[in-house]
All heavy atoms as TSV, in Angstrom:
chain	resi	resn	atom	element	x	y	z
A	1	MET	N	N	51.331	77.832	67.869
A	1	MET	CA	C	50.396	78.872	67.650
A	1	MET	C	C	49.015	78.161	67.283
A	1	MET	O	O	48.988	77.251	66.587
A	1	MET	CB	C	50.865	79.755	66.500
A	1	MET	CG	C	49.917	80.770	66.056
A	1	MET	SD	S	50.728	82.074	65.089
A	1	MET	CE	C	49.822	83.406	65.577
A	2	LEU	N	N	47.928	78.847	67.826
A	2	LEU	CA	C	46.621	78.289	67.568
A	2	LEU	C	C	46.071	78.719	66.239
A	2	LEU	O	O	46.319	79.854	65.781
A	2	LEU	CB	C	45.606	78.742	68.716
A	2	LEU	CG	C	46.024	78.324	70.088
A	2	LEU	CD1	C	45.089	78.950	71.105
A	2	LEU	CD2	C	46.003	76.791	70.188
A	3	SER	N	N	45.433	77.799	65.541
A	3	SER	CA	C	44.730	78.269	64.310
A	3	SER	C	C	43.451	79.007	64.652
A	3	SER	O	O	43.030	79.027	65.786
A	3	SER	CB	C	44.426	77.044	63.489
A	3	SER	OG	O	43.278	76.361	64.009
A	4	HIS	N	N	42.825	79.581	63.657
A	4	HIS	CA	C	41.574	80.315	63.868
A	4	HIS	C	C	40.454	79.420	64.288
A	4	HIS	O	O	39.361	79.918	64.772
A	4	HIS	CB	C	41.250	81.143	62.631
A	4	HIS	CG	C	40.789	80.221	61.459
A	4	HIS	ND1	N	41.669	79.627	60.689
A	4	HIS	CD2	C	39.546	79.934	61.010
A	4	HIS	CE1	C	41.028	78.939	59.780
A	4	HIS	NE2	N	39.683	79.130	59.924
A	5	ARG	N	N	40.582	78.139	64.184
A	5	ARG	CA	C	39.481	77.247	64.531
A	5	ARG	C	C	39.684	76.627	65.919
A	5	ARG	O	O	38.784	75.946	66.379
A	5	ARG	CB	C	39.403	76.050	63.527
A	5	ARG	CG	C	39.047	76.450	62.178
A	5	ARG	CD	C	38.976	75.375	61.252
A	5	ARG	NE	N	38.811	75.705	59.896
A	5	ARG	CZ	C	37.580	75.749	59.263
A	5	ARG	NH1	N	36.529	75.278	59.938
A	5	ARG	NH2	N	37.432	76.237	58.036
A	6	GLN	N	N	40.743	76.961	66.556
A	6	GLN	CA	C	40.962	76.440	67.986
A	6	GLN	C	C	40.748	77.508	68.999
A	6	GLN	O	O	40.989	78.678	68.607
A	6	GLN	CB	C	42.372	75.908	68.026
A	6	GLN	CG	C	42.699	74.715	67.182
A	6	GLN	CD	C	44.217	74.335	67.178
A	6	GLN	OE1	O	45.039	75.218	67.161
A	6	GLN	NE2	N	44.438	73.044	67.219
A	7	LEU	N	N	40.310	77.107	70.121
A	7	LEU	CA	C	40.134	77.984	71.206
A	7	LEU	C	C	40.781	77.480	72.466
A	7	LEU	O	O	40.428	76.340	72.840
A	7	LEU	CB	C	38.682	78.349	71.474
A	7	LEU	CG	C	38.314	79.154	72.694
A	7	LEU	CD1	C	38.893	80.586	72.499
A	7	LEU	CD2	C	36.822	79.172	72.830
A	8	TYR	N	N	41.688	78.126	73.095
A	8	TYR	CA	C	42.236	77.670	74.292
A	8	TYR	C	C	41.488	78.349	75.496
A	8	TYR	O	O	41.326	79.514	75.501
A	8	TYR	CB	C	43.738	78.126	74.383
A	8	TYR	CG	C	44.305	77.754	75.746
A	8	TYR	CD1	C	44.664	76.475	76.076
A	8	TYR	CD2	C	44.499	78.725	76.689
A	8	TYR	CE1	C	45.167	76.162	77.340
A	8	TYR	CE2	C	45.002	78.492	77.927
A	8	TYR	CZ	C	45.383	77.142	78.251
A	8	TYR	OH	O	45.821	76.825	79.427
A	9	VAL	N	N	41.047	77.463	76.379
A	9	VAL	CA	C	40.342	77.947	77.561
A	9	VAL	C	C	41.144	77.385	78.780
A	9	VAL	O	O	41.254	76.221	78.888
A	9	VAL	CB	C	38.882	77.484	77.620
A	9	VAL	CG1	C	38.208	77.868	78.844
A	9	VAL	CG2	C	38.100	77.893	76.365
A	10	ALA	N	N	41.611	78.339	79.589
A	10	ALA	CA	C	42.314	77.887	80.742
A	10	ALA	C	C	41.370	77.119	81.673
A	10	ALA	O	O	40.215	77.474	81.856
A	10	ALA	CB	C	42.866	79.088	81.478
A	11	PRO	N	N	41.873	75.992	82.202
A	11	PRO	CA	C	40.947	75.161	83.073
A	11	PRO	C	C	40.267	75.964	84.237
A	11	PRO	O	O	39.110	75.705	84.539
A	11	PRO	CB	C	41.931	74.097	83.654
A	11	PRO	CG	C	43.021	74.026	82.658
A	11	PRO	CD	C	43.192	75.429	82.138
A	12	SER	N	N	40.910	76.884	84.806
A	12	SER	CA	C	40.301	77.661	85.939
A	12	SER	C	C	39.191	78.578	85.457
A	12	SER	O	O	38.329	78.915	86.158
A	12	SER	CB	C	41.416	78.445	86.659
A	12	SER	OG	O	41.916	79.348	85.782
A	13	ALA	N	N	39.266	78.928	84.186
A	13	ALA	CA	C	38.271	79.874	83.665
A	13	ALA	C	C	37.232	79.264	82.840
A	13	ALA	O	O	36.216	79.810	82.402
A	13	ALA	CB	C	38.962	81.001	82.828
A	14	GLN	N	N	37.312	77.972	82.562
A	14	GLN	CA	C	36.482	77.291	81.647
A	14	GLN	C	C	34.968	77.338	82.063
A	14	GLN	O	O	34.149	77.666	81.230
A	14	GLN	CB	C	36.888	75.812	81.482
A	14	GLN	CG	C	36.149	75.079	80.376
A	14	GLN	CD	C	36.693	73.734	80.145
A	14	GLN	OE1	O	37.530	73.258	80.875
A	14	GLN	NE2	N	36.277	73.076	79.095
A	15	ALA	N	N	34.648	77.084	83.296
A	15	ALA	CA	C	33.276	77.184	83.718
A	15	ALA	C	C	32.628	78.494	83.508
A	15	ALA	O	O	31.522	78.719	83.053
A	15	ALA	CB	C	33.176	76.647	85.158
A	16	ASP	N	N	33.376	79.520	83.855
A	16	ASP	CA	C	32.841	80.899	83.710
A	16	ASP	C	C	32.626	81.279	82.194
A	16	ASP	O	O	31.582	81.837	81.911
A	16	ASP	CB	C	33.824	81.926	84.250
A	16	ASP	CG	C	33.982	81.821	85.802
A	16	ASP	OD1	O	32.988	81.311	86.405
A	16	ASP	OD2	O	34.974	82.211	86.372
A	17	ILE	N	N	33.481	80.887	81.353
A	17	ILE	CA	C	33.354	81.243	79.988
A	17	ILE	C	C	32.148	80.462	79.346
A	17	ILE	O	O	31.418	81.009	78.623
A	17	ILE	CB	C	34.636	80.893	79.158
A	17	ILE	CG1	C	35.706	81.893	79.616
A	17	ILE	CG2	C	34.439	81.005	77.717
A	17	ILE	CD1	C	37.044	81.626	79.062
A	18	LEU	N	N	31.971	79.284	79.769
A	18	LEU	CA	C	30.960	78.420	79.133
A	18	LEU	C	C	29.551	78.688	79.649
A	18	LEU	O	O	28.625	78.354	78.996
A	18	LEU	CB	C	31.324	76.954	79.292
A	18	LEU	CG	C	32.607	76.512	78.621
A	18	LEU	CD1	C	32.834	75.036	78.945
A	18	LEU	CD2	C	32.505	76.755	77.067
A	19	THR	N	N	29.439	79.317	80.819
A	19	THR	CA	C	28.168	79.549	81.337
A	19	THR	C	C	27.694	80.986	81.265
A	19	THR	O	O	26.532	81.283	81.624
A	19	THR	CB	C	28.098	79.059	82.865
A	19	THR	OG1	O	29.073	79.861	83.588
A	19	THR	CG2	C	28.363	77.621	82.997
A	20	TYR	N	N	28.479	81.845	80.834
A	20	TYR	CA	C	28.113	83.324	80.788
A	20	TYR	C	C	28.124	83.767	79.328
A	20	TYR	O	O	29.169	83.761	78.659
A	20	TYR	CB	C	29.031	84.138	81.602
A	20	TYR	CG	C	28.657	85.614	81.691
A	20	TYR	CD1	C	27.524	85.944	82.422
A	20	TYR	CD2	C	29.307	86.577	81.009
A	20	TYR	CE1	C	27.102	87.250	82.488
A	20	TYR	CE2	C	28.947	87.893	81.124
A	20	TYR	CZ	C	27.820	88.238	81.849
A	20	TYR	OH	O	27.432	89.542	81.865
A	21	ILE	N	N	26.978	84.175	78.849
A	21	ILE	CA	C	26.746	84.654	77.469
A	21	ILE	C	C	26.368	86.051	77.541
A	21	ILE	O	O	25.423	86.409	78.270
A	21	ILE	CB	C	25.796	83.803	76.693
A	21	ILE	CG1	C	26.306	82.355	76.607
A	21	ILE	CG2	C	25.531	84.412	75.377
A	21	ILE	CD1	C	25.328	81.391	75.972
A	22	VAL	N	N	26.958	86.950	76.789
A	22	VAL	CA	C	26.628	88.347	76.720
A	22	VAL	C	C	25.956	88.636	75.329
A	22	VAL	O	O	26.550	88.299	74.360
A	22	VAL	CB	C	27.837	89.257	76.915
A	22	VAL	CG1	C	27.427	90.683	76.797
A	22	VAL	CG2	C	28.466	88.999	78.275
A	23	ARG	N	N	24.803	89.269	75.394
A	23	ARG	CA	C	24.169	89.664	74.143
A	23	ARG	C	C	24.511	91.129	73.829
A	23	ARG	O	O	24.282	92.014	74.746
A	23	ARG	CB	C	22.668	89.465	74.156
A	23	ARG	CG	C	22.270	88.033	74.173
A	23	ARG	CD	C	20.823	87.780	73.921
A	23	ARG	NE	N	20.478	88.237	72.556
A	23	ARG	CZ	C	19.429	88.878	72.186
A	23	ARG	NH1	N	18.495	89.211	73.104
A	23	ARG	NH2	N	19.173	89.297	70.960
A	24	VAL	N	N	25.078	91.369	72.754
A	24	VAL	CA	C	25.465	92.780	72.376
A	24	VAL	C	C	24.664	93.215	71.146
A	24	VAL	O	O	24.618	92.530	70.146
A	24	VAL	CB	C	26.956	92.743	72.048
A	24	VAL	CG1	C	27.425	94.172	71.615
A	24	VAL	CG2	C	27.840	92.292	73.242
A	25	LEU	N	N	24.125	94.434	71.216
A	25	LEU	CA	C	23.485	95.038	70.100
A	25	LEU	C	C	24.534	95.974	69.421
A	25	LEU	O	O	25.047	96.857	70.100
A	25	LEU	CB	C	22.246	95.783	70.505
A	25	LEU	CG	C	21.523	96.656	69.445
A	25	LEU	CD1	C	20.985	95.699	68.307
A	25	LEU	CD2	C	20.437	97.479	70.023
A	26	ILE	N	N	24.807	95.747	68.161
A	26	ILE	CA	C	25.798	96.528	67.484
A	26	ILE	C	C	25.030	97.365	66.496
A	26	ILE	O	O	24.352	96.930	65.647
A	26	ILE	CB	C	26.860	95.664	66.798
A	26	ILE	CG1	C	27.611	94.780	67.818
A	26	ILE	CG2	C	27.923	96.558	66.051
A	26	ILE	CD1	C	28.498	93.793	67.269
A	27	VAL	N	N	25.213	98.745	66.597
A	27	VAL	CA	C	24.561	99.684	65.652
A	27	VAL	C	C	25.519	100.571	65.080
A	27	VAL	O	O	26.633	100.768	65.602
A	27	VAL	CB	C	23.477	100.533	66.417
A	27	VAL	CG1	C	22.346	99.656	66.918
A	27	VAL	CG2	C	24.096	101.370	67.577
A	28	SER	N	N	25.181	101.143	63.912
A	28	SER	CA	C	26.059	102.069	63.195
A	28	SER	C	C	25.227	102.794	62.179
A	28	SER	O	O	24.128	102.440	61.824
A	28	SER	CB	C	27.233	101.269	62.540
A	28	SER	OG	O	27.325	101.478	61.229
A	29	ASP	N	N	25.706	103.975	61.840
A	29	ASP	CA	C	25.079	104.786	60.787
A	29	ASP	C	C	23.657	105.226	61.173
A	29	ASP	O	O	22.704	105.088	60.288
A	29	ASP	CB	C	25.144	104.144	59.372
A	29	ASP	CG	C	26.552	103.998	58.951
A	29	ASP	OD1	O	27.261	105.028	58.786
A	29	ASP	OD2	O	27.057	102.858	58.864
A	30	ILE	N	N	23.441	105.631	62.333
A	30	ILE	CA	C	22.102	106.010	62.831
A	30	ILE	C	C	21.720	107.368	62.236
A	30	ILE	O	O	20.550	107.526	61.819
A	30	ILE	CB	C	22.054	106.080	64.336
A	30	ILE	CG1	C	22.222	104.703	64.883
A	30	ILE	CG2	C	20.734	106.615	64.885
A	30	ILE	CD1	C	22.583	104.630	66.344
A	31	HIS	N	N	22.662	108.275	62.111
A	31	HIS	CA	C	22.482	109.510	61.444
A	31	HIS	C	C	21.254	110.310	62.072
A	31	HIS	O	O	20.461	110.901	61.370
A	31	HIS	CB	C	22.366	109.450	59.974
A	31	HIS	CG	C	23.625	108.970	59.331
A	31	HIS	ND1	N	24.741	109.794	59.347
A	31	HIS	CD2	C	23.940	107.805	58.753
A	31	HIS	CE1	C	25.718	109.015	58.711
A	31	HIS	NE2	N	25.261	107.888	58.363
A	32	ALA	N	N	21.022	110.235	63.391
A	32	ALA	CA	C	20.055	110.960	64.109
A	32	ALA	C	C	18.625	110.590	63.722
A	32	ALA	O	O	17.667	111.341	63.861
A	32	ALA	CB	C	20.260	112.459	64.038
A	33	ASN	N	N	18.383	109.429	63.244
A	33	ASN	CA	C	17.082	108.881	62.836
A	33	ASN	C	C	16.521	108.061	63.991
A	33	ASN	O	O	16.743	106.853	64.047
A	33	ASN	CB	C	17.206	108.053	61.603
A	33	ASN	CG	C	15.885	107.649	60.986
A	33	ASN	OD1	O	14.922	107.636	61.738
A	33	ASN	ND2	N	15.865	107.265	59.745
A	34	LEU	N	N	15.824	108.675	64.836
A	34	LEU	CA	C	15.315	108.065	66.096
A	34	LEU	C	C	14.305	106.959	65.782
A	34	LEU	O	O	14.272	105.959	66.457
A	34	LEU	CB	C	14.695	109.076	67.048
A	34	LEU	CG	C	14.216	108.619	68.327
A	34	LEU	CD1	C	15.412	108.037	69.204
A	34	LEU	CD2	C	13.532	109.672	69.142
A	35	ALA	N	N	13.473	107.209	64.801
A	35	ALA	CA	C	12.478	106.171	64.411
A	35	ALA	C	C	13.123	104.820	63.999
A	35	ALA	O	O	12.741	103.749	64.411
A	35	ALA	CB	C	11.550	106.722	63.321
A	36	ALA	N	N	14.213	104.954	63.160
A	36	ALA	CA	C	14.937	103.765	62.690
A	36	ALA	C	C	15.609	103.159	63.899
A	36	ALA	O	O	15.644	101.931	63.979
A	36	ALA	CB	C	15.860	104.160	61.610
A	37	LEU	N	N	16.244	103.909	64.755
A	37	LEU	CA	C	16.912	103.358	65.959
A	37	LEU	C	C	15.993	102.597	66.859
A	37	LEU	O	O	16.296	101.493	67.260
A	37	LEU	CB	C	17.633	104.460	66.711
A	37	LEU	CG	C	18.312	104.043	67.992
A	37	LEU	CD1	C	19.388	102.948	67.727
A	37	LEU	CD2	C	18.904	105.233	68.733
A	38	ASP	N	N	14.769	103.211	67.118
A	38	ASP	CA	C	13.770	102.517	67.886
A	38	ASP	C	C	13.377	101.214	67.268
A	38	ASP	O	O	13.157	100.254	67.903
A	38	ASP	CB	C	12.591	103.453	68.091
A	38	ASP	CG	C	12.815	104.492	69.147
A	38	ASP	OD1	O	13.862	104.398	69.938
A	38	ASP	OD2	O	12.059	105.459	69.171
A	39	ALA	N	N	13.194	101.207	65.950
A	39	ALA	CA	C	12.704	100.007	65.214
A	39	ALA	C	C	13.790	98.916	65.372
A	39	ALA	O	O	13.536	97.712	65.604
A	39	ALA	CB	C	12.511	100.296	63.778
A	40	VAL	N	N	15.119	99.245	65.250
A	40	VAL	CA	C	16.187	98.270	65.410
A	40	VAL	C	C	16.209	97.704	66.812
A	40	VAL	O	O	16.370	96.515	67.026
A	40	VAL	CB	C	17.485	98.928	65.019
A	40	VAL	CG1	C	18.694	98.010	65.461
A	40	VAL	CG2	C	17.577	99.191	63.585
A	41	VAL	N	N	16.083	98.564	67.817
A	41	VAL	CA	C	16.131	98.114	69.221
A	41	VAL	C	C	14.893	97.256	69.460
A	41	VAL	O	O	15.083	96.143	70.092
A	41	VAL	CB	C	16.098	99.322	70.188
A	41	VAL	CG1	C	15.857	98.910	71.606
A	41	VAL	CG2	C	17.439	100.099	70.042
A	42	ARG	N	N	13.683	97.575	69.030
A	42	ARG	CA	C	12.538	96.762	69.227
A	42	ARG	C	C	12.757	95.326	68.584
A	42	ARG	O	O	12.378	94.320	69.146
A	42	ARG	CB	C	11.252	97.349	68.611
A	42	ARG	CG	C	10.617	98.319	69.579
A	42	ARG	CD	C	9.208	98.782	69.063
A	42	ARG	NE	N	9.177	99.125	67.701
A	42	ARG	CZ	C	9.390	100.385	67.259
A	42	ARG	NH1	N	9.621	101.334	68.078
A	42	ARG	NH2	N	9.311	100.659	65.990
A	43	ASP	N	N	13.292	95.348	67.378
A	43	ASP	CA	C	13.477	94.079	66.662
A	43	ASP	C	C	14.532	93.207	67.428
A	43	ASP	O	O	14.341	91.986	67.541
A	43	ASP	CB	C	14.016	94.356	65.246
A	43	ASP	CG	C	14.155	92.982	64.450
A	43	ASP	OD1	O	13.107	92.333	64.275
A	43	ASP	OD2	O	15.234	92.706	64.114
A	44	ALA	N	N	15.515	93.835	67.910
A	44	ALA	CA	C	16.598	93.082	68.715
A	44	ALA	C	C	16.011	92.523	70.001
A	44	ALA	O	O	16.396	91.477	70.419
A	44	ALA	CB	C	17.777	94.060	68.977
A	45	GLU	N	N	15.118	93.219	70.590
A	45	GLU	CA	C	14.512	92.826	71.873
A	45	GLU	C	C	13.548	91.699	71.692
A	45	GLU	O	O	13.141	91.030	72.638
A	45	GLU	CB	C	13.816	93.949	72.580
A	45	GLU	CG	C	14.813	94.941	73.127
A	45	GLU	CD	C	14.186	96.176	73.743
A	45	GLU	OE1	O	13.086	96.553	73.343
A	45	GLU	OE2	O	14.854	96.754	74.672
A	46	THR	N	N	13.088	91.350	70.481
A	46	THR	CA	C	12.193	90.229	70.252
A	46	THR	C	C	12.795	88.904	70.614
A	46	THR	O	O	12.099	87.964	70.982
A	46	THR	CB	C	11.641	90.196	68.838
A	46	THR	OG1	O	12.675	90.025	67.982
A	46	THR	CG2	C	10.860	91.436	68.465
A	47	ASP	N	N	14.165	88.828	70.538
A	47	ASP	CA	C	14.862	87.635	70.964
A	47	ASP	C	C	15.293	87.607	72.390
A	47	ASP	O	O	16.009	86.753	72.843
A	47	ASP	CB	C	16.058	87.472	70.083
A	47	ASP	CG	C	15.729	87.104	68.590
A	47	ASP	OD1	O	14.682	86.509	68.437
A	47	ASP	OD2	O	16.494	87.569	67.738
A	48	GLY	N	N	14.830	88.572	73.151
A	48	GLY	CA	C	15.239	88.740	74.538
A	48	GLY	C	C	16.025	89.993	74.740
A	48	GLY	O	O	16.517	90.622	73.817
A	49	PRO	N	N	16.284	90.300	76.023
A	49	PRO	CA	C	17.084	91.488	76.259
A	49	PRO	C	C	18.536	91.413	75.929
A	49	PRO	O	O	19.073	90.297	75.888
A	49	PRO	CB	C	16.920	91.716	77.816
A	49	PRO	CG	C	16.671	90.301	78.322
A	49	PRO	CD	C	15.911	89.569	77.254
A	50	PHE	N	N	19.110	92.549	75.593
A	50	PHE	CA	C	20.569	92.513	75.355
A	50	PHE	C	C	21.263	93.208	76.526
A	50	PHE	O	O	20.666	93.971	77.258
A	50	PHE	CB	C	20.920	93.182	73.994
A	50	PHE	CG	C	20.193	94.471	73.767
A	50	PHE	CD1	C	20.786	95.634	74.254
A	50	PHE	CD2	C	19.025	94.490	73.068
A	50	PHE	CE1	C	20.078	96.917	73.946
A	50	PHE	CE2	C	18.293	95.697	72.810
A	50	PHE	CZ	C	18.898	96.856	73.275
A	51	ASP	N	N	22.520	92.839	76.682
A	51	ASP	CA	C	23.262	93.372	77.830
A	51	ASP	C	C	23.938	94.704	77.593
A	51	ASP	O	O	24.149	95.471	78.573
A	51	ASP	CB	C	24.373	92.321	78.204
A	51	ASP	CG	C	23.715	90.995	78.590
A	51	ASP	OD1	O	22.999	90.952	79.531
A	51	ASP	OD2	O	23.977	90.002	77.846
A	52	THR	N	N	24.263	94.991	76.387
A	52	THR	CA	C	24.995	96.289	76.113
A	52	THR	C	C	24.821	96.573	74.690
A	52	THR	O	O	24.386	95.834	73.865
A	52	THR	CB	C	26.539	96.163	76.480
A	52	THR	OG1	O	27.091	97.443	76.419
A	52	THR	CG2	C	27.218	95.200	75.560
A	53	VAL	N	N	25.092	97.907	74.378
A	53	VAL	CA	C	25.058	98.379	72.965
A	53	VAL	C	C	26.424	98.908	72.600
A	53	VAL	O	O	27.058	99.633	73.359
A	53	VAL	CB	C	24.078	99.524	72.857
A	53	VAL	CG1	C	24.082	100.075	71.414
A	53	VAL	CG2	C	22.641	99.078	73.235
A	54	TRP	N	N	26.851	98.453	71.424
A	54	TRP	CA	C	28.119	98.943	70.902
A	54	TRP	C	C	27.752	99.804	69.690
A	54	TRP	O	O	27.120	99.378	68.758
A	54	TRP	CB	C	29.069	97.823	70.446
A	54	TRP	CG	C	29.587	96.947	71.553
A	54	TRP	CD1	C	29.510	97.224	72.946
A	54	TRP	CD2	C	30.318	95.716	71.396
A	54	TRP	NE1	N	30.112	96.219	73.550
A	54	TRP	CE2	C	30.670	95.329	72.674
A	54	TRP	CE3	C	30.757	95.083	70.304
A	54	TRP	CZ2	C	31.337	94.149	72.945
A	54	TRP	CZ3	C	31.447	93.898	70.530
A	54	TRP	CH2	C	31.771	93.436	71.842
A	55	SER	N	N	28.193	101.001	69.667
A	55	SER	CA	C	27.999	101.890	68.482
A	55	SER	C	C	29.252	102.026	67.694
A	55	SER	O	O	30.346	102.316	68.264
A	55	SER	CB	C	27.525	103.253	68.971
A	55	SER	OG	O	27.420	104.135	67.859
A	56	LEU	N	N	29.187	101.763	66.416
A	56	LEU	CA	C	30.368	101.952	65.530
A	56	LEU	C	C	30.509	103.307	64.914
A	56	LEU	O	O	31.396	103.519	64.125
A	56	LEU	CB	C	30.285	100.818	64.399
A	56	LEU	CG	C	30.136	99.448	64.944
A	56	LEU	CD1	C	30.085	98.480	63.709
A	56	LEU	CD2	C	31.211	99.039	65.891
A	57	GLY	N	N	29.648	104.251	65.309
A	57	GLY	CA	C	29.815	105.576	64.875
A	57	GLY	C	C	28.664	106.091	63.950
A	57	GLY	O	O	27.717	105.355	63.729
A	58	ASP	N	N	28.794	107.300	63.576
A	58	ASP	CA	C	27.832	108.041	62.747
A	58	ASP	C	C	26.482	108.083	63.410
A	58	ASP	O	O	25.472	107.802	62.820
A	58	ASP	CB	C	27.694	107.407	61.339
A	58	ASP	CG	C	28.942	107.713	60.464
A	58	ASP	OD1	O	29.611	108.656	60.783
A	58	ASP	OD2	O	29.189	106.940	59.498
A	59	ASN	N	N	26.462	108.414	64.747
A	59	ASN	CA	C	25.199	108.483	65.480
A	59	ASN	C	C	24.395	109.721	65.167
A	59	ASN	O	O	23.156	109.634	65.160
A	59	ASN	CB	C	25.550	108.435	66.934
A	59	ASN	CG	C	26.240	107.184	67.341
A	59	ASN	OD1	O	25.928	106.118	66.931
A	59	ASN	ND2	N	27.261	107.316	68.201
A	60	VAL	N	N	25.070	110.847	64.882
A	60	VAL	CA	C	24.381	112.110	64.648
A	60	VAL	C	C	24.935	112.624	63.358
A	60	VAL	O	O	25.892	112.056	62.693
A	60	VAL	CB	C	24.598	113.125	65.725
A	60	VAL	CG1	C	23.968	112.610	67.048
A	60	VAL	CG2	C	26.010	113.468	65.961
A	61	GLY	N	N	24.311	113.670	62.853
A	61	GLY	CA	C	24.769	114.229	61.603
A	61	GLY	C	C	23.628	114.995	60.938
A	61	GLY	O	O	23.135	116.034	61.440
A	62	TYR	N	N	23.133	114.435	59.922
A	62	TYR	CA	C	22.105	115.207	59.127
A	62	TYR	C	C	20.685	114.878	59.444
A	62	TYR	O	O	19.737	115.391	58.863
A	62	TYR	CB	C	22.309	115.048	57.595
A	62	TYR	CG	C	22.502	113.555	57.159
A	62	TYR	CD1	C	21.349	112.754	56.995
A	62	TYR	CD2	C	23.757	112.989	57.036
A	62	TYR	CE1	C	21.507	111.425	56.621
A	62	TYR	CE2	C	23.852	111.695	56.603
A	62	TYR	CZ	C	22.785	110.918	56.358
A	62	TYR	OH	O	22.897	109.659	56.029
A	63	GLY	N	N	20.495	113.958	60.376
A	63	GLY	CA	C	19.084	113.550	60.731
A	63	GLY	C	C	18.392	114.510	61.656
A	63	GLY	O	O	18.962	115.478	62.163
A	64	PRO	N	N	17.092	114.287	61.877
A	64	PRO	CA	C	16.268	115.248	62.638
A	64	PRO	C	C	16.383	115.249	64.124
A	64	PRO	O	O	15.945	116.176	64.834
A	64	PRO	CB	C	14.799	114.884	62.150
A	64	PRO	CG	C	14.913	113.412	61.915
A	64	PRO	CD	C	16.275	113.191	61.377
A	65	GLN	N	N	16.894	114.157	64.805
A	65	GLN	CA	C	16.805	114.065	66.263
A	65	GLN	C	C	18.095	113.597	66.848
A	65	GLN	O	O	18.241	112.560	67.484
A	65	GLN	CB	C	15.703	113.030	66.618
A	65	GLN	CG	C	14.395	113.590	66.232
A	65	GLN	CD	C	13.234	112.613	66.446
A	65	GLN	OE1	O	13.314	111.499	65.943
A	65	GLN	NE2	N	12.339	112.968	67.322
A	66	PRO	N	N	19.228	114.384	66.725
A	66	PRO	CA	C	20.544	113.943	67.277
A	66	PRO	C	C	20.554	113.818	68.779
A	66	PRO	O	O	21.056	112.848	69.297
A	66	PRO	CB	C	21.512	115.074	66.755
A	66	PRO	CG	C	20.621	116.220	66.479
A	66	PRO	CD	C	19.266	115.708	66.005
A	67	ALA	N	N	19.985	114.797	69.510
A	67	ALA	CA	C	20.040	114.676	70.996
A	67	ALA	C	C	19.250	113.507	71.452
A	67	ALA	O	O	19.721	112.793	72.403
A	67	ALA	CB	C	19.469	115.980	71.553
A	68	GLU	N	N	18.101	113.205	70.903
A	68	GLU	CA	C	17.281	112.100	71.273
A	68	GLU	C	C	17.957	110.790	71.039
A	68	GLU	O	O	17.878	109.828	71.808
A	68	GLU	CB	C	15.928	112.153	70.621
A	68	GLU	CG	C	15.045	113.253	71.049
A	68	GLU	CD	C	15.307	114.593	70.243
A	68	GLU	OE1	O	16.340	114.627	69.497
A	68	GLU	OE2	O	14.499	115.460	70.325
A	69	CYS	N	N	18.722	110.663	69.872
A	69	CYS	CA	C	19.346	109.419	69.593
A	69	CYS	C	C	20.542	109.185	70.514
A	69	CYS	O	O	20.751	108.040	71.006
A	69	CYS	CB	C	19.926	109.468	68.120
A	69	CYS	SG	S	18.655	109.238	66.840
A	70	LEU	N	N	21.298	110.218	70.837
A	70	LEU	CA	C	22.347	110.097	71.786
A	70	LEU	C	C	21.825	109.684	73.202
A	70	LEU	O	O	22.436	108.864	73.883
A	70	LEU	CB	C	23.166	111.382	71.927
A	70	LEU	CG	C	24.057	111.647	70.669
A	70	LEU	CD1	C	24.730	112.945	70.833
A	70	LEU	CD2	C	25.048	110.547	70.372
A	71	ALA	N	N	20.692	110.305	73.545
A	71	ALA	CA	C	20.185	109.942	74.853
A	71	ALA	C	C	19.687	108.480	74.877
A	71	ALA	O	O	19.932	107.720	75.886
A	71	ALA	CB	C	18.987	110.821	75.232
A	72	ARG	N	N	19.094	107.995	73.841
A	72	ARG	CA	C	18.665	106.594	73.747
A	72	ARG	C	C	19.853	105.608	73.847
A	72	ARG	O	O	19.789	104.617	74.453
A	72	ARG	CB	C	17.896	106.435	72.480
A	72	ARG	CG	C	17.195	105.079	72.300
A	72	ARG	CD	C	15.976	104.926	73.302
A	72	ARG	NE	N	15.140	106.132	73.335
A	72	ARG	CZ	C	14.074	106.393	72.582
A	72	ARG	NH1	N	13.738	105.618	71.586
A	72	ARG	NH2	N	13.408	107.529	72.832
A	73	LEU	N	N	20.902	105.982	73.048
A	73	LEU	CA	C	22.122	105.142	73.097
A	73	LEU	C	C	22.775	105.090	74.505
A	73	LEU	O	O	23.368	104.054	74.810
A	73	LEU	CB	C	23.104	105.609	72.063
A	73	LEU	CG	C	22.730	105.283	70.609
A	73	LEU	CD1	C	23.676	105.996	69.663
A	73	LEU	CD2	C	22.731	103.838	70.334
A	74	ARG	N	N	22.741	106.190	75.205
A	74	ARG	CA	C	23.356	106.295	76.519
A	74	ARG	C	C	22.548	105.593	77.608
A	74	ARG	O	O	23.077	105.269	78.661
A	74	ARG	CB	C	23.618	107.715	76.905
A	74	ARG	CG	C	24.705	108.327	76.076
A	74	ARG	CD	C	24.860	109.779	76.508
A	74	ARG	NE	N	25.984	110.377	75.647
A	74	ARG	CZ	C	25.965	111.676	75.294
A	74	ARG	NH1	N	25.003	112.509	75.693
A	74	ARG	NH2	N	26.940	112.133	74.572
A	75	ALA	N	N	21.230	105.401	77.382
A	75	ALA	CA	C	20.333	104.819	78.377
A	75	ALA	C	C	20.577	103.341	78.608
A	75	ALA	O	O	21.118	102.711	77.814
A	75	ALA	CB	C	18.920	105.114	77.975
């Protein structure tokens, strides 16, 4: 069994794994606050573009712009 510090990479897949990096933006607890969501996205983009967004939930709720936040996350 491998420890948490070891990583097994199959020889046939090694080149693909080592040369492909995916940038993921992870957001949560947006609560329909479009201004805050836009600020987070702008800040994340200062280091370059990201490939995908993962939302951990609480996108809408008591905030002022639920439809706009969902549209932005889906774009």
